N, C-alpha and C positions, 0 to 999 in steps of 0.2 A: 501783651497775648492774649488775645481771646480762649474759650474753652477750646475754640476749633482747631487753632495753633496746638495748643496742649495736646489734643488727641492727634494732631497729626505728628508732633513730637513724639508720642508715644508710641505710634504705629513705624516708626522709622527708627526709633534707638532699641525698642522693646522687640519689635519682631512679632508682636503679636497683634493681630487686626481684632479691634474692638472691646479689648480688655479694660477694666473698669482704672482710677486713679490708683496706683500702689505707693502709699505712704511710705515714708523713709522708716526702715525696721533700725532696732538696735544694735543688729549684727553687721550692719552695715560698716564698710571700712573707715567711711569719713565720719561716721557717727563714733565708731570706737575713737578714731585720733582726737575727736572733739571731745569726747568723755574722758580720754588720758589727760589731756589739758586740764579739764574741769576738775578732776580727782587729783591728778599732781600738783595742782594750785592750793587745793583745800586739803590735802593729806592731814594737815597738822591741827586742822579746826574740827571740832566734833560738829556730827552732821546732826542737824537740830530732828525731833521727830516729827513726822509729817503726818497729818490727818489722815490722808489717803494712803488707806493699808495697801492698795496692789501697786503703788508707786514703786519702781526699781529703779535702782542708779547703778551703772556701770564703773567698778573700781579695778580696771585692769590697766592702768597706766603705767605700772612698774613691772608688768608681764614681759616675756619674752615674745618673739614675733610668733615662735611657734607654741609656746603657752596660750596667747592671745586666740590664735586658730583653732585650738583643743578646745578651748572654752566656747569660743563661739560655735564650733560645731556642737557640743554638749548642750549649748543653750537650746539651739534650734531643736535637739532631738527631745528633749525635755518639754519645750512649748508646742513642739509640733506646728500647728499651721495659725496656732495666734501669738503674732508679732507684735510687739508693743514698740511705739514709735514718740520720741521728745515732740515731733511735729505734728503729732496725730491732729493737732486741732485744726492744722490748714487744709487739710484733707486732700492735697495735689502732690503729684510728685516732688521729690526734693529738687534742687538747682543741681546736684549730683545726676540726676536723669536727665533733666530738661537741657541743660547746656552741654551736654557730651561730655562729661567727667565720669561718663558710669563707668569706664575701666577702673576706675577706683575701687572700685567695687568688687572687682575680677571678673567682670560679666565680659564678654566678647559683642564688638559691635560691628556690624555690617555697614560699610559707607553706601549711600545710596550712586545706584548705577547710574540714575538718569534724573536730570533737575525737574522734569516735571512733576507736576501734580502737587506743587507745592514742596517738594523736599530739599529746595535751593536752598530753604529760609533759616536754615539752623547751620550752628558753628560745626564746623569738620571734628566729626565724634574721635575719642579715643587719645590716647598720651601715645606719644612716639616710642617706640622702641628704644632701648637703651643701645643697640649697636647699630644705629639709625644714622646715616653721616648727616649732619645739617650744615649748611654752607653759611659763611657769613658775606659779607657786601665784598669783599674783595674777590674770593675765588668763586662766589656765588652768582656774580652780577656783573663786577668789572672786568675780572678777565674774559669771561665768556664773549662781553659785547664787544671787549677790545680785540679779540680773536676774529670775530666776524666782520667787524668793521674794516681792519686791515689786513687786506685782501690782494689777491691778483693786479686789481685797476691799480693799484699803488706801484708796484713793482713793474709792469710792462706796460702801461697805457700812462701814467700821471706825467712822464715828461713829455712824451710825447702830445697831451693836451696842453701842457702848456707853451710847446712850440707850436700849437698850431691855434689857440687862442690868444696867444700872449699874454704877459704878465698880469695886464690891468683886468683883461676880461676873465683870466683864470682864478685872480682873488674874487669878482663877482661871482662867478660859476661856485668859486667853492664855500663861500657867505651866503648865497643864496639856496643851495643843496643843506648847509648846515643849519641856517636860519629854520626850513621846515622839520628835520630831525627834530631841534631842540625843541620848538614847540609840540611837536609831536610829543617828545620824552615829559614834556610838560604835564599834557593831557594823561598820557600814560601813568605818571606818578601820582595823579590825582584820583583816577580809577581804580589802580592796585590798591591803593591806601585806603578804599572806601569800604573793605571787607575782605572774610579770608576767600583765597583764589583756589579753584581745582585746575587740573589739567586741561589744557588746548591752547594757552596763552592768549594771544590777541582775539583769537576765536571767542574765548569765555566773555572776554570782558565785553565786545563787541555785541554779542548774543545776549548779556543779560543787560545791557543799556538800550540798544537799538530792538530787541527783540530776537525770537528764533529763526524768522527769515531771512533778516539782513544779515544775524550772525553765520548762519551757513551759509548764504552766497558770498560771503567776504571771507569767511572760514576757507571755502573751496580753493577760490583765486587765490588765498594767501599761502594753501597747499600747492597749486600749481606754481607759485612765485617759488618755495623755497626747492620743489623738486626741479624746477629748470636750472634754479643758480648750483644745484649738485653738477649738474652737465657744464654750466660757466666753470667751478673751479677745475672739474677733471681737464677741460680744454685748456686752462691756464696752465696746470701742472705739466700737461703733456705737451704744449708749446714750448714751456721752459726747459723741458727734457731734451726737446730736439733741437732747441737752439744751441743748448749745451753742448749736444753730443749729435753734430749733423751727420757723422756716418750712422747714425741708429735709423735713420729714414730708410724706408722698405723704396718710397717711390721716387726719391729724388729729390732736391731742393729744387724752388721756384727762383728765378733770377729776375729782377724787375730794373729797370731803366729810373734813374732818380731825376726828378724834377728841377731843371733849374741850373744844371751844372753843364759846364760847357764839353764833358767828354763823358760818354755813358760811363756811368759807376755801376757794378754788379753788385745788387744788394740781396742777398739770398734771404727767402723765407721758408717756413716747414710749408711741401706739401699738404694739400687738403686730405688727400684720401691716408697721409700716415697720421695725421690728426685724429681722423675716422675709426680707422683700425685700432691705434694705441687707446683712443679713449673708450672704444667699447670694451676692451681687455681689462682696462682699469677698472671700468665702473663696474664689470661682471665681480672682478677681485674684491674690490671695497664691497659689493652686494654680498658676499660670502663672508667676509669679515664681520659685518654687521649681525649676519644669522649666527655667526660663530663666537664672536667676542664683544656684544654690546657692553657688557659690565667692565672686560677690559678697556674699550674707548673710554668710559665714564671715568677711569681711574687715572687715565694718562692724558687726559683732555688737555689740563692746565699746562703740560710739558709741551705741547703743539705751539706755547705762545714763547717759549724760550728762543728758538729759531727765528722768530719774528724778530724779537726784540733786540736780539744780539747782529741780526741783519741791518734793522734802522741805526744801529749805533755803528755797524762797518759803514755803512752809507753816509752817515753825516761826518766820521773822521774820513773819509776819501776825500769829501767833497771839501774840508777844510785843507786838506793835503795834496789836493791837486795843482796842477800847473799848467801854464800853454803847453798844449799838444803832448800832454802829460797826464794819466795813462794812456789816451790814444787821441788821434787827431780830428780838432773840433772842441775840444775841452780846453777852456780858456782858463779854469780855475776862478775863483770868486772874483768877478770882473765888474767893475760901475759900466765898462762900457757895455760889456754882454747884457747889462740889465737893461739899459736903454735901446740897444738894440729890439730886444725881446719883449719890448713893452707892449709894442701893436699887436694886432691879429695878425695872420697869413693864412686864411682858409685857402684850401686848393683840395682837389682831386685826389683819390686814392684808391690804390685795387681792394681788393675783398681783404687781403692782409694787413691793410693800414700803411702801407709803402706809398710813398707819393707818386702819382702817375700822372700825366697829361691826359691819357685816355682813360684813367680809372674810371668804374662806374659809380661810386661811391663819392657824394659829395658832401662839405662837411658845412656846418655854419654853428651858431651859439646852442640854438636848440638841440642838434643832435650830438653834441658835446653834452647837455644836461643828462640826455638819455645813456650816454657813455660812460657818465661820470658818477651818478646817483647810486648806483648799487657800492661804491665804494665808500657811503654814508651809511648804509643799511645795515641790520644787525643789531637795533636797540632793543629789540623784542628776545634777545637770547637770555637776558636775563629772566622775564616774565614767563618765558616757557619753562625754566626750571623752577616755578614756585614753589611746587611741592618738596625739593631739595633745601631750601633756604630756612635759616634759622628765625629771622624775622623778615616777612615779605615787606610789611609796611615802613620799615627803614631800608630794608636794603636797595629794593627797586628803586625808588627814587632817587637814590645817592649813588649807586652804581651807575644807571644808566647815564644820569645826567654827566657824571665824571668822566665814563667813557665818551659820552658824546663832545664835550667841551673840547676834552684834551684831544681826539683825534681832529678836531676842527683846528684847532691851534697848530697841531702837526701839519695840519694839509696847507693852511696859509703860509706857514713858516718853510714849506717845501717849494711852495712856488716862489718865494724869492730865490730859495737858494739854488733850483735847477735853472730859472731864468735867468741868474748872474755866472752860472759856472760853466754853459756851453753855447755854440752857436747854435743858429736856429735849424741848420740844415743836420747839424748833429743831434737837436733834440727830435727832429722828425724823420731821421732814418736808423739811429741807435735805439732800436724798441725795448734795449736793456741797459739802458745807460745806468740804472743803477747796479748793475752787476760790473760793469766797465769802471766806474770811478771806485767801486767797494775797498775797501783795505780790511786784511792784506791780500786777499783772493778774490777774484771775481765768482767762485767756485761758492763760495758760501751764499752769496746771495741765490743761488740756483738752489743749492739745498735748501734755505730757507723758504723760496716761493714755493720749492717742491712739497716740503712738510706740511708748512702753513694752509696750501691750497687743497693738498690730499686731507688733512684734519676738518679744513671747512665741509670738504665734500662728504666724510664721515658724517659731521654733525647734520647735514643736511639730509643725508639718506638715513639717519637717527630720527630727526626730529619730523620731520615731513610726514611718516607712515604712523607717529603717534599722534600728529595734529589729526589725520584722518580718522584714525580710528576713535578719537575722542569726539569728532561731528557725528560719526557711525553708533557710539555709544548712548548719545544723547538721544538716539531712538526719535527723530524728526523727518528725517529723508527714509522712506523704507528700502529705496533702490541701493543704500549704502550699509546694509543689515551685514554683506559679505565680510565686512572691515571688522565689524564688532570683535572685541577680544574680551576675555574675562579680566577682572581687577589682578594686577600682578605679571599678567600673560604678555609675552611679547606680538605686536602685531605683523607676523609674518607675511600675511595676504597684501596687507597694506605695504610692506617692504618691497615686496614683488610689483607692484603697482608704480610705487616711487620710481624702483630701478627701470621699469621699461619706459616711464615718461623721460626719465634721465640718458636711457641710451638715445631714443629717438631724438632728443634734442644735439645729442652727441654727434650722431649721424649728420647733422646739418654741417658742423663744424665748423661757423663763423662764429668766432668771439664776439664781433662787433654786430652781429643781428639778433643774439640771444639777449645781450644784455637789456635792450629797449623792453623786450618781453616781460621781463624779470622787475622792470624799473616799475609798469604799468602795475603790476600785482602787487609790489610792494607799496605805491603811492597809494592805489585803492585799498589798500591795510589801514595805513597811516590816515588817510582821509576818515575812514570809520571810525579809528581811535580818535580823533579830535573833533567828530561830530557825536561821538559817545559823551564825551565829556562836556561839549557845548551844550548838548541837551541837559543831562544831570544838573549842570552847574545853571542853566537857565530855568530849570524848573525848580531846583532848590528846595527837592522834598524833603521831608522830614529825616528818611532815611538818608540822604546825602550830608555825609560828616566825613570828608576824606582827612586823613592826616596831614597830608600834604597842603598847606596852605596856599602856597605861592602858586595861582593858579586864577584864571578868570575865563570867564565865556567868552569876552571877547579874542584873548590869544589862541583860543581853541579853535573859533572860527576863523582867526586868521591863518591859522596851520592848515584847516581844511580846504579854505580857499586856494592857498599856496598849492597844496597837492593838487588840488585840480588845474591849478594855472601851469605848474611843469607837467602834467601829463600831456596837455593839448600844446605846451612847448616843444616837446619831443616828437611827437606825432599825433595829428588829429585821427589817423587812420588807427593806428593803437588803441587810442583813447577810445575810440567809437567801438572798436570789437572787444576792449576788454569793458567799456560798462555793458555792452549788449549781453556778453556774456554773464556778469552778476545778474544782470536782469533777469534772463533766461531762468537760471536757476533760483533766484528770488519767486519769480511767477510759477516754476515748478513748485517749489517747497510750498508755496500757498495754494496751488492745487491738489497735489498728493500728499504733501508733508501733513505729520501729526501735530494736532494743536497741543501748545503747552503755553504757560503761564509762568515768566521768570523774573516778573515784577520788572519788565523794562521800562525805559522813559517814557517811549508810545504812552503806553497806559497811564503813567502821569500825567503826560500833556492830555491825554482824553478825559482825564478827570477835571485836571484844572480849568480844562477850557467848558467841561460841562458846569462845574462851578460858576465859573464866571457869566456863561449863559443864563444859566439859571437868576444870578441877581439880576442880570440885566433886565430879564424878563419882569422882574418885581412883583409885586401882590396885587397890580390890578388887573382886572378882567382884559383877556388878550381881544383885539380887536378881530372882528369877524375875517378879514381879509386872511390873516395870520392864524384861524383859526385851524386846528387839528383833531380828527377825532384820536383819542387815547382812550382804548375800549381795555375795560376789566372784565374780561370772560370767566363766569364763572363756571369752574370746572366739575363742582362738585354734581353728581348725578343723581336724577329724580331715580334711584334704582341702584342695580348693579351695572358694571360694566365688565369686560373680558377680562380677564387676570393679567396683570404687566401692561395695564392700557389706562395710563394716570388720566386720561381724558377724552373725551369724545372726540373722534378722529376729526369728524365734520367743523368741530368747533374752530379748529383752526384753520380749515378753509374759507370758514364764515370771518376769520378774523382778517385774513391778508384779504378779502373781499371791501373792507372798509377802510384800507389805504389806497394811495394813489401813487402807482409805481412803486409800492413798497415803502415808501415814505411815511412813517410813523412809527407808534412803539404800541403793543399791546402788554397787557400782564393778565396773566394767566394766574387765578386764585382759586385755590381748593381749601377745605375746611377740613379738619380732623376733630374727631369728637372726642373728649378726654380731659384729662390733666395735664398742664403742659410739662411738669415736671417728670411725668411717666411717660408721654409721647413725644418727648422733644427729639430723641433719635430717629422715631417713627418718622417725623416732620420732616427730617434732613434729609431720609432717605427718599421719603417720597418727591422731594423738593428737586433732587438730583434726577430721579425718574422723569419727572414732567419736565426738566431743562431740555433734558435728552431728546424725550420725544417731541418738545416745541422744535429744536432745531433739526429732529429728523423730516419734520412737516415743512422745513422750509419756511417758519415764520418768523420775523421780526419782533422778538417779545421776552420776556422776562417771566420767570416762576416764582409763586411766592405760596409759601403752606402757613397757613395758622392753625392751632390747637385752641379748641374753645370747647365749654360744656355742651352747648349746642350749636346747630346751623346758624340761628338769628342771631345769637350772641355773637357768634364768629364774622359773620356778615355786618352786623354793626357797628364793630371795631374796624372790620377794612373799608368801610365806607367812609369812616369818618377819620382815619390815620394815613390811608394809602396815598405816597406821593408827597412831593415837594413843591411848596409856591404852585405856581401855574403849571407845572409839571404832573398834576395831580389827573387821576382816569377822570373823564367826564362824560362816560358811557357804560352804563351798565349791561352787559350781554350775556345773557342767559337761556338756557332752551325750557320751552314749555313742558309741565310735566303732564304728558299725554296719558300717561299708566296709574295717575292717582286712584281713577275709580276701577279700573280693569284690576288691579291687584291689590285695592282696597287699601290703600295708604292713606289714612283718614288723617295724619299729622300733616301732610305737605300743603292743602289748604292756607291752614295759621299760618307756615313759614313763607309760602309763597307770596300772601297777602303782606305779611311782614315786610318782605326784603323788598316789594313794591314800595309800601309807605317809606321805608327807609332812605328808599332812593329820592323819593320825593321831599322829604325834608331836607335833605343832603344836597338839593340841587342836583342830581345826577341826572341825565337823560338814561331813557330804558331802553332797551329791543329786546324782544323774548322772540324767540325762533320758534317757530310749530313747523314739522315736516322736516327736521335735520338730518335725519335718516337720509333723505333722497336730497340733500344739497349738494349741489353740481363741486366736482372738483377742476382744477386747471384745464384739464383736458377734455371735460365734457362741455361740448358746445351746446350753448343753449337759444332757443328761438320762439316768435312770437312777442309778447309785450310784457313790461315792467309795470305793474297797475298799482297807482297810488291812489287810496282812500283818503282824502284831506277832509278831515272834519273838524279839526279844531286848530287854533296857531300854536305852532310849534317851534317856532323862530326857523323856519327853514330846515330843520333837520333830515325831514323825510325826503324832500327833494334832493338835499345833498348825498343821502345815501343812494338812491336812484343814480343820480352821476358818478358817483364813484363803483356801483354796479358795473356801469357801461363802461368803464376803464380797463376791466377785466377780459381776457380772452372769452372766455365762457359765455357773458353777458353783451359782448359786443355788437352782436347780429339782433340785439330786441331794440324794441322802440320803447318810449314811454308813454303812458296816457294817466291823465289826472282826473281822477271822479272826484268832483264838487259835490257833497250833500246838502241840499236845501230844503227848506220848508216847501210845503205845497204852493204857498200863498207868495214865494219870494220870486223876484224879478231874476230868471233864470239867465237869460240874455244877458242883463247888466252884469251879474256874477261872472258869467263866462268871459267877456269883455276884460274885464279887471284881472280875473284870473290869467287870461292870456298876455297883457301887458304887464303884470308883474312877472312872468316867465321870461319874457324877452328882455326885461331890466337885468335879469338874472344870468342871461345869455344861456340859457337853457330851452332844449328842443322837445315841446311835449304837445300831445293832442289833450285838449282839454273838454272834458264831459261833464255836464250838469245835471244831474240827478234829485227829482225831487221825491222825498217821503212821505207818506200819508200822516196826517196828525193822529193822536190817540183816539180823538174822537172816532174816526175814521176805520180804526183798527179791522174792523170787522168787514171792509170793502177789499181791503188788502191783501189779506192772506188768503189762498186759493188750496181746496183741499188737495190738491194734485203737487203743492209745494214739498219737497222733499225734504223741507227743515224742519215739518210739522210735527213729524214723528219725535223728534230730537226736542221739540218745542214741549210737547206734550209731556215726555219723560222728565223734562226738567220739572214742569209744573209739578207733577207728581211726585218726584224726590225732593222738592222744597217744601211740598205740604206735608210730606212725612215727617221732615226733619225739624218743622215748627212745630208739629204737634208734639215729637219727642220733647222739645224744650219747653212748651208749654206744661206737659206732664213732669217734667224733672221740676221746674219753677213751683206748680203748685204741691209738690211733693214735698218740698223742701222749704217752701214758704221765701223762696227770694225771688226777685226781680228774673226776668228772660237771661241767662247767661250761655254765651260761648264762647269756645277759645280761653276760659277761664276770665273772661270780663263780663259786663253788664251792656246788652244790646238791646235796641227799639227796632221794631219789626214794623213797616208800614206794609200792609200785604199790597195794597194797591200800587204802591210804589213798586215792589218787586215786581207785579206783574208788568206794570210799564217798562222797567228794563229788561225785563224777559221779551219783551215784545219788540223794544228798539233793537236789541241784538239778533233777535229773528230776522226781522228786516233788512238790518245791515247783511246778514248770512245771505240771505235770499238776494241780495242785489249782487253780491260778488260773484254767487254762484251764475247767475243768468250774464253778467258781464266778462268775468274773469276765468269762465272755467279753463280757458287753454292758456291761461298766461303763465309765464315762467316763474313769477314771483308775484306776491300779493303785498304791499304794504299799506298797513292801516293803522288809524292812531288807537291807541291802547288807552280805554277808561280808566280813571284814577278809581281804586276801590271806593266805593262809598261809606261815609262815616257811619258808624254805630251797626253796621250792617254785618253778618255772620261771615268768616270766610268761605264757609260753604258757600252761602249765595253766591259771590263773586266768581267762585271757580264754575258754578253753575252757567253764569252768564258767559263766561269766558269759552267753557266748551261748546256752548251754541254757538257765539261767533266764530269758532275755528272749525265747527263741523264741515267734513267733507270737502274742506280746502286744503289742498295736499300741501303747498309750499306758501307759507302766511309770516312776515314780520309784522309784528304788535309794536309801534313805535310811539314813544312819548319822550316830547322835548324837556327844555328846562327853561328857566327865566331868562333867556338869551335868546340874541340872534347868532346863527352861526352861518350866515350866508349876507351878503351887501349889494345893494344896488349900485353903488359907487365905485369908481375907478379908485 
């Protein structure tokens, strides 16, 4: 844990932003307990005289609690703010504060409501209250999972599925679906035992593993699946009720002719409108119960399992006691002949109620039965949804979930053989409630068990789904969900109403067989997300991935995810496409409208490992010119002052974007704070956050770094040596030209500016200095004219490459490139022009080549006319240099030392100084003559002459850039950045 983590922990647990580290004080309860142990164990021994007179030992081991509290209070009153600590040497907060055990000191702690901004790194704070009910493995995980898995499908559809698919394919069906949930349970066990869990169930697990975008998209789909499942349970209860009491129907029963019989047999089924009316009424009643009695439901929830278990017992006993045509026609008892007859499949058409009908609109096959049966194996997330109420989540969730999954799968496999050998196929297909027919002693027990179990499951859906939606809303990732946010400990009433509306809408559909595929898709999508989360975390194997559940492997998670996707397409490719499209739309919406959050998800770990692997693969050798990318180091430290709350010149980010092709590449924005690091560390962190925010606001791909140093020169020298890793070190230093140094009489700028350029040359970094940054165009300001390059020295092709990168931007795409080659008077201009054209052609660069001859030093008087507008600047520079030189000579004569400038000895050759001035004058005159209307001018940057005062170099540069509105001075480094070859 670094200092930043400790500070975050302080803000989270202490509730005081920006406070200093608080050492453990002697009146803390934890310290008092340790003190009592020390004093109790050593009370019979003499206390040695300590040479430290201020050392105080707490001797309260034998006091009562009231006496200790009174003594602690008196101690605090006596000492006031001066509190001593046995651990004061370490200087940090004690483990009592950092690890979330601060409640031992009697201080109240508010748990974070959102995991964003690093709040999710801490252990759940606080100690549970004495009256909180903590559940174990049996009642906390196994019973809820068993109650959710054993539902309506088993009672009113399982025997029908055996009759339709046959025993052989039914065994395959159960094994196939059971394997999917078993592998998902293994993945769930691994993720759930990798740390403390908060509310939200699978949404919490997936979001922390695959990121907030994936978590929210799958979480919302899982919410819809739970809401739709509530309507499934309601319709199952209503259908069972109408089958038990046909006279309760309002619109009358529907009679259907059975397929394959010699005479038409009347088979009644509930009317669709009866299902709709009763379903809406039951949903409204359940909604009112949820509003008024959620705590009561939680208390009696285990009791809902008793009718289910008792009804299963009655079914198995009735199957054993059944005989031929007893208790009903078509029942054969446990018969080997029935087992053989029912082994093969018998797929046929049915009506919407599932009754075989030759003219039925619904056609069944194995894929459709997968969609119908799969909800009977769902419910494995019930334990993880109750993680807040579990005594030991890292033990209860794996054991309880896997036990429920394996026991129900084994029961399903046994039931396939049981029902297949119990009745004829016709009986299996026409008696939708065969379980009630054979139940011992009365069929009414099954009806009561079905109704109670389905109503209990519906109540759990109407209770759990709103909390899932509220958990997503409380994370504050999706702004549109803020209506469903609730305070901690409050009931999600608005989310409950929304869930009830969805449930009523599905009830109006009224068709159980059409609702179940929808639920299947959403649950399979959630299970695939859990498997992919475990696969990613297991494959990356980050140091933080240390699940207590050891029986897992990335291959099993990958197989589970593949099975989920395969089952989705087996059921219905159209439903699969719709569900994936819905999840993708939510994901895209969260990416656009959602708030950024770093949950330490697996994708970030994957990016990190990929970056490390890529960095190692680059090696330490130089990058080939074909693979060279500019990595600019943007020097944000202004020459002067910027407006308040503006950490960087606004145009520097625009210019940095111009150095990238289609946004590819990375920029490093660096600023330097003058001062001592220990005193300015917090200011540097604040400035770094502001700079990062500003870079994101300017839509520039880059990172921000703030360095604290005694001076700008020292700071930059450290940056240019250490910034970057391997071949990902910055290769170009970009900074603004200090145009204000003379106007504002900033006499320290020349030495700093020259020192930075010399540091770049020594460190083998290219340099780009921008003059006229205030006028640099943004992406919406289109430029016309030319981009003029004054190519004087060999720079590895950097200037040519920069001009091509400028053309890729919308603001400069209408410009053309002109290359000006500077040659001596006696040079062969035509031969030079031909060579440059050939070189540019081989580089795939289109540019017009112009060769300019400069007159030699001997002919300087002929080349400069009195009308040249740069003459005034030239004479002013001569006058200022002469004055500065005379001051240097007087100071050296007065102090008896050599010529000194910028704290070091210099050698001044006045003739050389005059020559440099004249050269820059000629180059400036040429630029003004040929490139006055250019969009931007690029010129080679001359290096600072050795042993010249920095003041002289600034005069050269001022004369070079005089009256040029927008100029880039470029100096390459000792390598090529362009190549002629493929």
